[in-house]
Residue, then its C-alpha position, 0 to 999 in steps of 0.5 A: m208226132p203229137p204236140a207236147t201238152v201241159e195240163t191245168p188242174v182243178v184245185a180248190e183252196p184247202a178246207n183245213e188250214p195247213e200246219p204251221q211251218p218252221a220259221s226258217e221255211p217260207q210258206s206257200a201262198v197257194a194250195p198244192t195241185r192235184l196234178p203235177f206239172n208235166l210236159t213231155g214231147d219230142g226233145i222236152n221232158l219237164s215235170g214238177e210238183d207244182s202247177f197252175n192252181f185255180v179256185d173252184s169256178d174261177y179261171v184266173p190262176l192263183q199267184p204268186y207262182s212257185q219258183e219251180l213253176q216259173a222255172n218250168a214255164a221259162k224252160t217251156v218258152d225256151y223250148l218253143n222258141t228254139s223249136p219253132d216247128r213244134q206245137l204245145t197243147v195246154i189242157g184246161r181241166y175242170h169239174p162239170a159242177e163248177s160254174n163258168p164266169s168266163v166268156f169261153p164255152d167252159i171254164g177249162l178253156a178259160r184256164a188253158d187260155q190263161v196259161r197260154d197268155y202267161l207263156g206268151s208274156l214270157g216270150a212264147s209265140k201264141r201261134q205255137i200254143t193251142n188250148t183244149i179241155w179235159v173234164 
């Protein structure tokens, strides 16, 4: 069975300022992602509107992470910890025109590695997580 996957989208900060939100609703500090969070595999099916956000030509995710993303990341870690035989592939996306300031061969791998490190910081075994790219 293929490993579960999660994609890291390429997201630039919006060119236009977002419309002001009513005072009762907090504003998000990051731009919405082009691709939603999606993790499907044997025994898991997670999705969400928000995923890891990146500025063009940067590999460090914008923070703070939304509550939705934090919850999906925690569920992903729980899944990996209760399924030690399962593997997760993190797909780092990028546009070929982006520059790569990282030590990785391309910025997509650097982004995927940041997600892998974050999941590891939440308690996932990094041995269960591999990185790949999608241009």
